[in-house]
Wavefront OBJ file of the C-alpha trace (Angstrom):
o trace
v 96.020 91.644 83.453
v 92.454 92.443 82.548
v 89.492 90.890 84.287
v 85.845 91.838 84.019
v 83.449 90.912 86.809
v 79.794 91.930 86.765
v 77.328 90.879 89.433
v 74.760 92.387 91.753
v 74.312 89.829 94.472
v 75.494 89.251 97.994
v 78.155 86.576 98.295
v 79.846 84.959 101.220
v 83.633 84.881 101.231
v 83.494 81.154 100.391
v 81.195 81.804 97.421
v 83.414 84.592 96.146
v 86.481 82.368 96.505
v 84.727 79.627 94.554
v 83.892 82.007 91.706
v 87.467 83.255 91.603
v 88.853 79.697 91.582
v 86.561 78.728 88.718
v 87.004 81.820 86.559
v 90.609 82.944 87.008
v 93.649 80.998 85.859
v 96.163 80.095 88.611
v 98.614 82.873 87.684
v 95.946 85.579 87.945
v 94.628 84.091 91.205
v 98.129 84.349 92.651
v 98.410 87.961 91.464
v 95.127 88.706 93.239
v 96.397 87.084 96.432
v 99.610 89.109 96.236
v 97.676 92.345 95.731
v 95.368 91.638 98.658
v 98.259 90.729 100.934
v 100.280 93.757 99.844
v 97.413 96.030 100.865
v 97.667 94.686 104.399
v 101.367 95.301 104.824
v 102.878 98.744 105.344
v 105.917 99.509 103.211
v 109.091 99.260 105.258
v 112.019 101.617 104.908
v 114.148 98.737 103.599
v 111.542 97.794 100.981
v 111.291 101.392 99.846
v 115.088 101.610 99.497
v 115.160 98.353 97.535
v 112.360 99.480 95.222
v 114.069 102.816 94.574
v 117.394 101.133 93.799
v 115.657 98.804 91.323
v 113.877 101.741 89.666
v 117.129 103.703 89.339
v 118.853 100.660 87.856
v 116.042 100.245 85.299
v 116.340 103.909 84.264
v 120.121 103.560 83.921
v 119.676 100.445 81.756
v 117.167 102.346 79.622
v 119.619 105.226 79.163
v 122.262 102.743 77.994
v 119.784 101.200 75.535
v 119.730 97.877 77.371
v 116.120 98.012 78.522
v 112.784 99.127 77.106
v 110.507 100.870 79.613
v 106.718 100.616 79.684
v 104.617 103.609 78.746
v 102.648 105.515 81.366
v 99.445 104.058 79.859
v 100.713 100.513 80.400
v 101.511 101.262 84.021
v 98.143 102.919 84.628
v 96.252 100.069 82.948
v 97.977 97.625 85.275
v 96.573 99.480 88.280
l 1 2 3 4 5 6 7 8 9 10 11 12 13 14 15 16 17 18 19 20 21 22 23 24 25 26 27 28 29 30 31 32 33 34 35 36 37 38 39 40 41 42 43 44 45 46 47 48 49 50 51 52 53 54 55 56 57 58 59 60 61 62 63 64 65 66 67 68 69 70 71 72 73 74 75 76 77 78 79
């Protein structure tokens, strides 16, 4: 996802929300909501274990030739 926002003005939360609604497609708005909510939640031990298991499974699938992994640049650009 790539979004460019340029402005130098003070906005209320409602004004910012209106701009986001008008300029971002629904999928990208939902991604933004998920990112904002994720920042508020600490990672639980169970979530960490689940994420690690998924990562290990992806690496194993890659080693077997069943999955193509993203490059480091793709991952960094997503951040």
